[in-house]
C-alpha positions, 0 to 999 in steps of 0.5 A: 500500500505504501508503494502505491501512495508513493506512485501517486504522490512523489516527493516534491523536488527542492524547487517546490519546497522553496516555492512553499517557503515563498508562499508562506513568507508572502502569506506572513507579510499579508497577515502582518499588514492586513490583520490591522486593517480589517474588522474581522481579524480571525476571518482574515487570518483564516482566509490567508491560511486557507488560501496559502494552503491551497496555493501550496497544494496547487504548486505541488499539483502543477509540478506533478502534472507537468512532470507526468505530462513531460514524461508522456509519449503522446503529445495530445494526451500531455496537452489534455493532462496540463489543461485538465490540471489547470481546470482542477486547480482553478475549480478548487480555488473557486470552490474555496472562495464560494464556500468562504463567501456564502458561509462567512467562515473566512474572508474570501479576499484574504483567501485570494491574497493567500492563493496568489502567493504562488506568483511572488513566490516564483519571483522569490524562489531564486533568492530562497534557493541561494539562501538554502544553498548557503545554509546547506554548506554550513 
């Protein structure tokens, strides 16, 4: 059973983990700045956390989808896999925002901020990579 799980969920490469660090850093910055500006700090915090968690999952899913599609011999199948992965990731985001909006459980805008943390994390990844390389050498 354990080997089947590994086949479906391979260990992420260092680049994905560095992206996760960037997503978490961006979420912390958004939390520190925004928590003072909203009426419901708990809902804002929950939105940031859920959005950042979804962003981390989507980063892994993006990597896994691209990894599988690049290993495919059939070009059309690979394109369908990439397109299907794109749709899955954005449907998950839409479901999160809709659930937060209609339940009032968390702040949907904060979830959006947490989710887009993937974008600045991509720009931060080279700097985080250099920092982790320096820390590994010590």
